[in-house]
N, C-alpha and C positions, 0 to 999 in steps of 0.2 A: 574607640574600637579599631583594631587592626584588621587587615584583609582576611586573615584566617577566621576571625570572629564573624565577619560578614558572610563568609562561606558557610560557617556553621549555622548561622541564622537562616540562610537560604535552604539548607538541607533539612533542618528541623521543620521549617515552615512549609516545605513541599509536602512532607508527610502529614503535617497538620491540615493542609488544604484538602488532601484526599480524605483524611479521616473526618475532618469537620464537615465536608460536604455530605458525607454519608450519614454519620452518626451525630453531628453537632459536637461542640466542645473542643474545636481545634485550638482555641485559646488556652485550654488546659496545658497544651504543649508549648506554645509560643511564649506566653507571658513568663513562666518560670525561667525559661532560657534567657529572656531579656533581663530579668531581675538578677540572675546569676552573673550576667555580663556587666552589671553595674549601671544599667539604664535607669534613670529616674522613673519611679512607678507611674506618675501621671503621664510622662512622655511615652512610656512603654505602652500603657493602655490606649492612649490616643493614636499613636503610630500603628499599633496593632489593628485598630479599627480601619485605618487606611489600607493596611495590608489585606484585611479581610474582604475589602471591596474587590480585590483581584479574584478572590474565590467566588463571591456571589455574582460578579459580572460574567465570569467564565461559565459558571453553572447556568445562569439565566440564559445566556446565548445558546448553549448546547440544548437545553431543554425547550426553549422557544423554537429553535430550528427543527427539533423533532416533534413539535406540536404536543408537548406534554403539559403545558401551562394552561390553567383555567383562568382566563382573563377576568371573569366575574368574581372569582375568589380573590384574586390579586387586587383588583380595584376596590373591593370591599374592605379587605383587611389592612392593606398597606397604609392608608391614611391614618388609621388609629396607631399603627406602629410608628409612623413618622412623627406624630405629635408627641408620643412618648420619648423618642430619641432626642427631640429638640429640648424637651423639659429635662431629660437625663443629663444633658451637657451641663446644666446649671445646678443639678441636685447635689447636695452635700449629705452623704449617708450618716445618719445618727445612730442607727441600730448596730449592735455589736456584730462584726463580720463573721465570727464563729457561729452565732445564732442563725444568720442568714444562710451560711453554708450548710448547716445541718438541716434546716427546714427545706431547702432546695433539694438536698440529697434524698431526704425522706419522700418528697413528692416524686422525684425521678424514679425511685424504686417502685412506688405504687403503680405509676403509669407503665413502667417497663414490664411488670408482671401482666398488666392488662393487655399490653401489646402482644404478648406471647399467645393469648387465647382469643383475642378479638381482632377481626379484620374488617373494618368498616367498608361499606360500599359508597361510591360517590353519589351524592344526591344533588339534583339541581338546586341552586341557591334559594329559589323561591319555595322549595320544599323543606328547607331547614327551618326548624321551629324558631320563632322570634326570640324566645328566651335564650336559646343556644347562640343565636347571632349576637345578641347584646353581651352575653358573657364572653363570647369569643373576642369581640372588639375590645372589651374592657381588659381582658388578659393580654391581648396584643399591645394595647397601650402601656400596660405595666411592664411587659417584656421590652418595649422600646426604652423605657427608663432604665430597666435592669441592664440592658446590653451596653449602655454607655457608662455605667458606674461599676459593674462587676464583670461583664463581658462573657465569661465562660458559661457554656451550656445553653445559651439563648436558642441556638438552632434546635437542640434537643427538645426544649419545652415548646417551641413554636410548632415542631412536628406534632406533638401531642395535641395542641390546640386545633390544628388543621384536621387531625384524624377524628377526634372525639367530639368536637363541636361543629365542624363543617363537613364531616362525613367522608373525608378523602381516604383512600387506601394509602398504605404506608409509602410506597414509591411515589405516588402522586403528591403526598405531603412533602417529601424531600424535594421534589422538582419544583413545587409551587412556592416553597418558603424562600428560595433563592431570590426571585425578583422582589418579594415583599421586603426582605432584609436590605437588599440593594437600594430600593426606593427610600427606605427609612433612614439608612445610615449615611448616605451621600451628603445631604444637607448638614447633618450633625458634624460630620468630619470636616466639612468646609468651615464651620464655626470654630472647631478646635484648631484648624490651621491658622485662621485669622487671629486667634488668641495666642498663638505661639507654642502650642503643645505638640506639634508634629515635627519630628526629625526627618527632613526630606531625604537625607542620605540613607538612614536606617530604613526608610519606607521602601527603598528600591528592592532589596532582597526579600522583604516581607511581602510586598505586592507580587513580585515575580514568582516567589515560592508558592504562595497561595494559589495563584493562577495556574501554575504548572500542576500542582497537586489536585486542584479542582477538575482540571481537564481529564486526568486519569480517573478520579472518583466519579465524575459524571458518566463516563463511558462504562464504568463498572455497574453503576445503577441501571443504565439502560439495558445491559446484557445479563444481569443477574435476576433470577426469579424473586419476586417480592417476599415469598415465604421464607427463603433462606436469609434474605436481608433482615427481616424482622427478628428472626431468632438470634442472629449475630448481634444486631443492634441491642436487643434486650439484655443479652449476656454481658456485653461490653459496658453498658451504662450502669447495670446493677453493680458490677465490680468496682467501677469508678465511684459510684455513690457510696458503697460500703466503705471504700477506702477513705472517703471524705468524712464519713460519720465516725470511723474508728480511730483515725489518726489526728 
């Protein structure tokens, strides 16, 4: 890759960092760019995960500083997500990729419509029904695997899990998913680095771009009313999911 291509990666990734922090699915923007530039798919996915740490690290820092993170939720969900990501490093996907894409898109559309009409209230963790806790942990575990082998839209689906199974409002779900993903992905990325799947030079614009975009996105989340964020969030992901289903 030449200098102009690294600059392009930084610019695309900056927007992806802002977009991904709010809506999830920033990798829908970064991965196609890397593929078009001729980066090996496995290296692209692994290095993109390292870049995404810039996003979750920045978001976690800003939301922790503003006291928006529920430590009980993070300490409950993050270990399940972490186990999933570690398994995901070694998982070889056997199911047809198109089938996975369509199933995920259909699920996103369902939850997006639900998001338009339902605004959950935060419940104390000890008030959340045990059945919802178990299902939430299981889905967090599956999303950990998913994020290491498919990557895109993990943040979107984790937002739904935190809203509908742990009772977080939309903005709180965005804010709390950042440290959960950070804790889960860090060890998995270290394993990928040890096994030679990380391009350290390519990681620089990916990490810097995601961090810069996340800084802008986190401040937008803090300053924007949850109602407006939910509406835009639902419209955007419905359009993306329909595009995946129809193309």
